[in-house]
N, C-alpha and C positions, 0 to 999 in steps of 0.2 A: 661495478658498473650499474648505473641506474636502470630500473625496469621502465619500459615505455608503456604507459597506460592510456587507453582511449576512454574518455568520459563521455558516455552517450546521453543525449538529452533531446528535447523537442517532443515529437510524437504526432500521432494521427488524430487525436481527440482534443476536446476542450481543456484537458488537463495539461496540455503542453505549456501553458502559462506558468503553472506551478512547477513543472519540470525545469523550466529555464531558471526560475528563482533558486531552486535547489542546486542546480549545476553551478551557478555563480558562487554559491557558498562552498560547495565541495572543491571547486577549482582553486579557490582562494585558500582553503584550509589544508588540503593534502600536503604532506611533507615533501617539499621540492628537493630536499637533499637526497631523498630515496627514489623519487619517481619523476620522469618527464611526462607531463600530462598534455594530451591533445583533446580539446573539446570538440566532439563530432555532433553536428546537428542532423537529426533524422526526421525528414518530412516526406510526404508521399512523392515518390519519383525524384527526390532531391536530398541526397545524403552528402554532407560536405563538412570540411574543416575551414574555419575562417581565421585568418591571422589578425593580429592586433590592428593592422592597417586597413582591414576590411577585405583583403584579397581572399577569394574562395578557391578551394581545391576539392574537387569531387572525390568521393570514396570509390575505389575500385571494388565492386561487389564480388568479384571472383575470389578475393582473399582478404577483403576488408583492409586494404592498404591505401596509402596516399603516395602521390608522386609530386614532390615539391622541388621545383627547379632542378629536375633531372635526378633527384635522390628519392629512392623508394623507401617509404616509412612503413614498417610493420609494427605490430603491437604484441607485447607479452601477455596482456590481459585487458579485460573490459570492466570499468566501473559503471554499472548500470544505474542511472538515476532518471530513466525515462518512464514516467508515470503513464498508466493506461496502455493502449495499444500503440506500437507492437512490442514495447519494452516490458510490460507487466503481464501479458497474456500468453507468454511462451513462444511467440513467433521469433523474436530475436534470439532467445535461448536456443531454439532449434537450429537456427542459422549458424550461431557460433559453435554449437556442438559439431555440426558438419565440417566446420573449418578447423576444429580442434583448438579453439580459443577459449580459455577459462574466463569466467565472469563472476561478479560478486553476489549475484542473486540466485533464486531458486531455479531448478532445472525446468525443462520445457513442460513436462507432465504436471508437476506441482504448480507451476505458474498458470497453466491453462485451467486446472481444476479450481484453484483458489480465486481466480478471476470471476468464477461463477458462484455467487453467494449461496444459491440453493444447493448445488452439488457439494460445496464445502460443508454446509451444515449436515448433510446426509452422512458425511464421513466422520465428523467429530461428535455427533450426537450421542454415541455410545460410550464416550469417555466418562469415567467415574467422576461424579460431583459437578459435571457440566450439564447445563440445560439449554434448550433452544426454544424460542417462541413458536407457537403454532403458526403455520404459514401455508401458502399455496403458490405454486410457480406456474406462470402462464406463458404461452408461446404465440398468442394472438390476442388482439383487443376486440372482444365481442360482447354482445349483450348477455349471452349465455354465461360467460365468465364473470360478468358483473353480478349476475344473480347468484352464482355459486359462492362468490365472496361473501355476500350479505347473508347467505344461508348457513355457511360453515364457519365463519370467523366472527369474532366480537369486535366492535368498535371500542376505542380508537384503533386505527391501523397505520402502519408505515407501508408506503408503496414506493418501490425503488427499482431502477434499472438493475438487472441481475448481474451485469458485468461492468457497471459503471464505478467511478470513483469520485472523491471530493464532494460527495453528496449531490452531484449534479443530477437533476431530474427527479429528486426525491421529495416526497410529500408526506405530511401527517394528516390523516383523514379522521375527523371526529363526527361528521354528519354524512349520511348516505348521499346527499345532494352534491357533496364534494368529490365523490368517487370517480365520476367520468373525467373530470378535468385532471385529476391526479394520475389516472391511468394513461390518458393522452400524453401527459408530460413525460411519464416514464417510458412509454413506448416510442416517443420521439427520440430517445437516447439509445434504445436497445431493443432487439427483437424478442428478448426474454425479460419478463418482469416478475419480481418477487413481492408478494403481499403478505405481511405478517402482523400478528397481533402486537399491540403496544405492551411493553413491560414497564411498569412503574418502578424505577429504581435509580440509584446513583450511577452515573456513567463514568467509565474509566477507559484509558487507552494505555497499553503497556508494550514495551519493546522487548525483544529477545533475540539473541544472536549466538552463533557458535564460532569459537576461535580458540586456538591453542589447546584443542582437545576438550574444551569445556563449553557447555551451553549455559549462558548467563541470562537470567531474567532480570531486567532492569526495574527500577522503582516505577510503579504505575503513576500516571497522571490522572487526577480527578478533573472531570469536565463539568463546570458549572456555567451553563449558558443562560443568557437573558432571553434567548429565542425559544421557540417551541421545542426545537431539537437542534443538534449539532450540524447545521446545514452549511452550505458553501460560505455564506456571509459570516456565520459564527466561526468557521475555521480560519478565515483569512482576513477578517476585518478587525483591526485593533479595538479593544474595549468591549466587544460584544460578548466575549466569553472569558471567564476566569479559569485559568489552568493551574492546578495545585499539584506540585511535584516535590516530594512524594505525596500521593493522594492519602486522604484520611481513611485509613483502614485499621482494624484491630490486628493484633499479632496473629490471631487465628485466621483472619481473612487473608492477610498477607501470605501466610504459609499455604493456605488452601489454593489461593490464586496462583502462586508460583508452581505448585504441583500440577495444576490444570494446564497452565501455559506451556510448561515443558512437555507435557504429554501431547498437546496440540501440535507443537513444533515438530516433535518426533513423528507423530502419526501421519502428518502431511508431508514428511520428508523435506522439511524446509532447509534452505541454505542461506548464509549471510544473515542480515538483519531484517526482521519483519516486525510489524506492529499489529497487535490484536486488540479489538475494541470489545468491551463487555459491560453488562449491567450487574450490580448487586441489588437484587429485588428488595424494595423497601420492607415488605411485611416479613419476608422469610430469610433474607440475606443470601439467597441462592445465586449462583454464578450463571448468568445468561450470556451465551456467546452471541456477539453481533456479527462481526466479520473480521477478516484478516487482510492486511495490506502488505504485499510482498516487496513493494518498492516504496517504502515510507518516505515522506518529505524530509528534506535535509536543509531547510532554510535556517536562518539564525535562531528563530524562535520555535522551530519544529519540536514536536513532542519527544522524538528520539534524542535530539540534541540536549534538551532539558534533562532527560533521564540519564544520559551518559554523564553529564556534569554532576548530577546528583550522587553518583557513586565515586566522585573525585577523579574522574578520568577526563583528560583533554579530548575534545572531539577529533583533533588531529591523530592522536594515538588510536582512537576508535577506528578511523578510516584505515590506518595502517594495518590494524588487525584484520579488517574485512578484506583488504587487498591481499595480504599474505596468506590468508586462509584459502583463497582460490588456487594457490599453487601447491597446496598440501596434497 
């Protein structure tokens, strides 16, 4: 008998656009011989399933079920492709935990911690061979904090919402006169902002997941952007960025990166598939942790999909492994 899977998408942030694109690909790709899939849209005060004809059925929040023409539809598990809040910050995970419903992504605690870039770095910074850029974390936008930044950190700087994704609200600051505008942009997206020193290096993004008793580190993708940094436009506009999978690394770098990535995954108690961004510093080759994404994009050209295909696996098989793992 087929398992019934709820594919959750949408969200409460600007990332809902990316989430919908990811959900379209996942819905099309999942093995329909194994699973019946219901795409559930999650918006503020509006959670619903929409049929192919456009008819909407509201989700019963008491047990995350549907009532379609008198038939109650319940789910065996949740495929979470909801980027940002509430799908990536632990809120949905906590809700599903209370209902006893398994899901494909990290648990509530890990999701909440990893959504916060500053807290995540504080946890992983002691991992052997891993480095983090010098940074400051702020909870308000004030003149005092601006002075602290210029006193304690060296330009250039990256300024980013501490809990944001898809590089929304992120800026690179090379001149002190750019600082105010960058802080305003970041604080417009989040109540916490992370300011960190720029690391000059080659940028990579790498997927890792656990299934069938094994943690698999996928081949890294090297990011070569024509922009100042890998911002929203660079991530989602064709032709702006070159993505090389597998990325250009020596055998030593590959082995070292794989060691570090598996330790990060384990230390943060990750579940399912996550994507970790890092630099290899130009002068030293040191591994600098940037951030972790616990609900990585799943569009046709997403980095995870590229990396799965690079190991000779079909994306459909990858999704099956993620789904089956939540029932273990």
